[in-house]
C-alpha angles and dihedrals in degrees: 000000000000120000111219115211117237116252131199092228129057119276126204113213114198125192124193113217122258127269121296130186089260096047089053093049093044094244115152107251115195120148095348102121099223128169129239120263119236089263088051088056092049093047090049089055088051091050087051091056089047094055102029094114096051102101094190124200091226137009127201132180139187108252094232112112097243091059098040091049091052089049092050097046092046089056107254107098090109093060099035127112118197112239114190090200088069092064118115126265114289101239095189112189090008095060111131092011125119123230088249092055093047093049090054084074100024105032094187099039119142121178098219092050102033107029122198133296108253090000136099122296120234090249090056092053090046090053089056090050092051090051090053089050094049089053099047093044088059089059112089096214146044118307131202121210130192112194147120137296105252096037090051092049089054092045089055093053094047088049096059096033101255125145105265090230084077089064088094090069089063123082132196128187117209116276094015126138127224129180127218116193147126137279113204102356139334091288090065109065118184144169106252097181134004133198098348119171099172094212090173091259 
């Protein structure tokens, strides 16, 4: 279990959901409502041990089952409120496909530059991220979010004022914890921790 130091400014703890069959195989998993694997369940328990001392002032989760199950197993279901803005990118025609499969048809394809046919644009996902940020900045306290890899990458770029296209330079493993916060004051947003699994190493 990791002990998190108290901080005078609010912190946003963001957790990616545990492993699924599609995250293990590298398939793009947007709105397909897939369950956790056995490993995903174990890692969600480990995540729960990692964050059991947080006592957040608010908890929000994507309503998709892989996120709500991670939230429940980690011990925060009783506090959590579903937030549809926290769902993963809608990959449209590329749902269930791996990057290798997509690049067989579009060799230079990049999700953050090219988007997905019949899916969301990067700008639409970023708009959702900005709505989440607006809501959590109105909370005078620490917030815990359970969500998805690509969405959380975009959330992080929006938090620190980067162009969302740079979200492709971030990476999140399943069932990892990151922290968004501030440096000197609330005009100075930073990433305080990224992609931490706290495996006791």
